N, C-alpha and C positions, 0 to 999 in steps of 0.2 A: 504494500500500500504506500503510495507516494505522499509526500508532504505538500500541502496546498496553501496558497495565500490568496484570499478573496477580498477584493476591494468593492464594497457595496456603493451604488450610486446614490449618494445622500445630499447632493448639492454641495454647497460650500460647508463641508463638515467632514468628519472622519468616522468610518466604521469598517474596520479591517478584521477579518477572521483568519487566523492561522490554524490549520488542522494538521497536526503532526501525523506522520505515517506509521505510528506505532499501532499495536493491536487494539489498544483502547480508543484510538482516534482522538487523542488528547487535543483539546482546542484552547486557543487564547484569543479573546476578543479585545481589540484595541479600540477604545472609545465607542460612542454610540450617538447617532443622530437620526432618530426616527421622528420625522416631522408629522404634524397633525394631518397634513395633506396626504401623506403616505398611508395613514390609517383610515382615510375616508374612502369608503367604497364608491362614492359618487365622484371621486377625483381621479384624474389620469396619472397622478404621480405614482411612480413605482412602489409597490408594496414591499419595502425592504425588510419589514419585520417577518413577513411570510417567507421571503428568500432566506433570511437568517435561520428561521425555525426549521426549514427543510435541511439545513446543514448540521443540525444538532441531534444528539442522541438523547434518550431518556434514561433515567435511573430505574431502579427496581420498583419504585413507586409510581412510575409513569410520568415523572416530572422532567421537563426539558431542562438542560443545564449547559453551562459553560464551565470548563475547568478553571479558567482564569478570566477575570475582567480587569484590564489595565486602563486606568484613567490617566492620560498624559497631563491634563490640567482641567480646571473646572469651568471652562467656557460652555455656554449653552449648546453650541454646535458640536460639542464633543460628548455631551451627556444627555441630550434631549431624548425624551421617551423612556428614560431609565425607570422611573417610578411606575409607569404603566406596564411595561413589558418584562421587568425583572423583579424578583422577590428580594426585598430588603428586610432583614430582621432575623430573629432566632429561628433556626430550622424547624423546631418543634411547633412553631406557630403558623407554618405554611398552611394556607386555607383554600387552595385551589384544586384539591384532589378530585372533587366531584364535578369540576367544570369540563367542558369539551377541551380536547387537546390544544386547539388553536387559541384558547383563552387562558390557559395555565401560564402563570408568570414563570420566567426562566430563572432557575436557581443559579447563583454564583457560588461555586465551591470555594474559590480563593480570590481575594481582591489584591491587586497591586496598586499601591497609592503612595503619594509623596505628601507628607504633612507641610513641608515648606512651600509647596506649590499653592496649597489652600491658604496658608498664612499670608503669602505675598499677594494673592489674588484679592483677599478681603480688604486690603488697603486701597485697592484701585477701583473696585467695582462691586456692586451687590451681586451675590451669588444667586443664580436661578434656583427654582424649587428642586430640580433634579440634582443640582450640585450640592445643595444643602442636605438633601436626603442621602446622597452618597457619602458626604462627610460624616454625617451621623452614624451611618453604617460602618465606615472605616474606624471611627472611634470606638464603636461597640465591639468590634472585633479585636482591637488592640487591648481594650480593658478585659475582654474575655480571655485573651492570651495571658495577660498578667495574672488574672485570677486562677488560671489553670497552671501557672508557673511554667508556661510555654511547652507543656506536654499534653498528649492526648486530645489534641484539637482536631475535630472532625470536619467533614464537608459542610460548607455553609457558614463556618466560623473562622476559616483561615484567612490570614492577611500577610502580605509581604510588604514591608515598608521600604520604599525606595528613596534613599538619601536621608541624611541626618537632619533633624529639626534644630532650631536655634536654642540656645541656653540649656543645652544638655537634656532636652525633653525626651530624647530617644536613647539615652545612654544605657538604659536597662533593657533595651529590646534586642540585644545582640543576636539572639537566635532567629529573629524574624526581620532583621535589618540588613539591607544591602547598602554599603557606602559607595559613593562615587568612585569610579575606577575599579571597583570590584567586579568579578564575574560570578555568575551563579548558574546552576544547571538543574534546579528543582522546579517542577511545575506541579502545583496543587500538593505541595508537601512531599513529593517523591522525586528522586533523581530521575532524569530522563536523558538518555544518551542521544536523542535526536535534537536536543535543545541546549544552547548555551548562550548567555547574553552578558554584555558588559554595560554597566550603567555609566553613562557619560555626563548626565545632567539630571536634576537641577544642580548647577554649580553653586558653591558657597560664595558669598560676597566678600571681596577683599577688605572693604571698609564700609562705613555708613553711607557714604555718597554712592558707592556702587550698589549697595542694598536698595537704595531709593530708586536707582535706575532699573533694577531687576523687577519689573512688574510681572503680571500674570503670564504673558507670552514668553518672556525671557526665563521663566521658571518652569517651563514644560519639561516633563520627563523625556530624556533622549536615551534610547537603547539601540545598541547594535547587536542584533540577534543572529546567531549562527544556527541555521536550520539544516538538518540532515534528512535523507530519504528513508533511513532505516537504521537499525542497530549496528549494522556493518559500516555505516557512514560512507558509502561508496560515492555519494553525491552530497556536497555541502555547499550551501549558498548563504550569503549574508543579507539581512533585511535591516536597513537603517530607518528608524522612525523617530520623529522628534516633535510631535504635536504642532504647536504654533511658535516654536522657538525662532527668534528673530536675529538680526544681524550681530548684535553684541555677543550673543552666546556662540555663534558659529565662528566669529573672529577669535574669541577666547579659546575655543577648542582647537583652532589651527595653531595658535601660539603654543598650546600645550602639547599637541601631538604631531607637529610638522616633521619631527624626526622619528615618528612611529606611525607610519602611514597605514599600516594594517589595522590600527585601531578604528580608523574612519572608513576603511575600504568596504564597499558594498556591491551587491549584484542587483538589489532593488532599493531605491530610495523613494520614500514617500515625501514628495517635496513639501517642506515645512510651510505651515500656515496657508495651505490651499493655493500654492503657487503665488505667494505674495512677493512683491518687490521688496518689502521691508525685511525679508530674510537675507537679502543680498546687498542691501545698501542702507546707509544712514540718510541719504538724500530723498526728498519727496519729489516724485515725478509730477505731482499736481502743482508744485511750486517751481521746479526747475526744468520740467520736460525732459528733452533728450540730453540736457546737460547734467542730469542726475548721474552720479558715478557709482559704479559697483565697488563694494569693499572687496579688494582682491583676496584678503585673508579669509573672509567668510566664504567667498566663492571657492577658494582652494579647499576649504574643509568639506564643501559639498561636491567636490570634483573627483573624489577618490573612487571612481567607478571602475569596475573590472570589465574585461572584454565581454561584449554582449549584454551589458547591464541595462537596466530599465529605470527610468525616472517617472513616477506616477504622480499626477495631480488629482487629488480628491477634491474636485471643485465642479461648479457648473461650467458650461462651455466657455472657453477662453476666446474673447473677442477683441477686436482692435478698437477699444474705447478707453475711457478714463477710469474704469473700475479697478479696484484692488482691495481684496483678492477676488478673482484671480487676475493676474497681471500678464498682459501680452509680452511686456519687456522681460519679465522674469522667465516666461516660457522660452523666449529666444535665447536667454543665457543658458538655460538647462539644455536646450537643443544643441548648443555648442559643446556642452559637456558630453552628451550622449554620442555626438558625432565622433569625438575622439575615441570613445569606447566602442564605436560601431554597434551601438545599442539603439534604444528607441525612447522617445518621450510620449507618454500617453495620458490623456485626460479622461477620467472615469465618466464625467458628465457628457462626453461626446461619443461614447462607444456602446453598442455598434452604431447608433445614430444619436444625435442630440435630442431628437423627439422621443426616442425610446431607449434610454440608457439601461444597460443590464450589468449585473455583477461582472467584474473583470478578474479573471482567475489565472493564476500561474501554478505550475506544477514543478516541484523539484524531484528529479529522478532520472534514471537512465543516463547519468553523466551530464545532465543539462538542466537549465531553467527554461521552461517552455510555456508559452501562452496558450490557454485553452480557447478554442473557437467559441465565441459567444453565441448563445441560443437566441432565437427570435423572442421578442417581448412576449410576456405572458398575456393571455386574453384579459381584456378589461373586466373589472369586477361589475360593471354595469354598462349599459349602452348609453353613450353620450354623444352629443353632436359636437362638431368642431367649434361651434360658438361657445358651448359650455366649457370645453377643454381650454380654449384661449382665455376665457374669463377666469377659470380656476387658476391657471398658471399666472395670470396677471395679479389676481388677488394674493396668491401665495408669495409672489415677488414683493408686493407691497408690504405684506404682513411680516415678512422675514428680512426686510432690508435693514442694513446697518450702515452707520456712517464711519468712515475712516479716511483721514487725509482729505476730506472734502469730497470724496467720491462715494457713490452709493452702489452697493452690490448685495447679492443675496447673502444671508447669514451662513 
């Protein structure tokens, strides 16, 4: 059984499922962005929750589950739909067993979360309801681990803390803590020979001024995951994911690892912040236009592509406009990177078509990283006219628009 990476079409947001090729089909979900439109049977938006559920197994009680849910940072477009589709709370209180399979909330066996990401985010913006709920659940699991003295923790209660918190708040969490620069190979509490990851961020601040500069996006979790096709590890590929990390962090990573390029090397890169220009430059294109300069150090950190590598934008369609994210100028920089690696730049929101994007899937196996041919869009959940579709899309765009740098784009 091969290892798979599936990028779900969630607009400007992230939802990536990694399914390891072990006998258990161990899976890791990175972020979640299930929009209200995607849940609406009268709307044309792809039903990504149904797509996700088809990829998941059920436990002995018939409950759908993910082995791990990784939250890179608490932005709404990385946690939207969590409360509705996932169970948060003590496993014994799960109350969906009598519901139809499609309505049962998904159990999260193990959470991967960073406390410093939530702490820095709270200084900059109000957390959405899903982020607040996730933070409460993460804290519940940490306290449960403390109460259990870090032993005998079962499915639905496990947590792995990514990165140290400030003021020594995580000093007693040694057995469930991964520090920056450390590697780990456990998934849901058990060692897995198909997985190994190195934690690259969130980076600690050098001083108070730098701490102030490290807002929510600069504090995203960054992992370089080594994924194998099986226990024999005949095919191994790296997946680099970094949430919405922006230029400051990538610049700092280059300064730190420019003499250890393997640390940043990848076969698949999820372009940070949905192909935003702000992951590559300190300059605003809305202010400077084509005079905006790329930060060469940040670009170098994001350029360690191996032969045949792929750069993926989890975004809506990238157009020649003033919107950011996604940014056409950023796409052009990534295209230069993949050209050197003889690989490809792909936008999830454009494939197989912009009108009907479908999950973008890659397989690691048989000595290669290969893209799976995408299937035609699923039948609509209801019959709608083109006028209704256009109206729904227009409404969704207005409802989920955000402002950044003076430019409006989907969340």
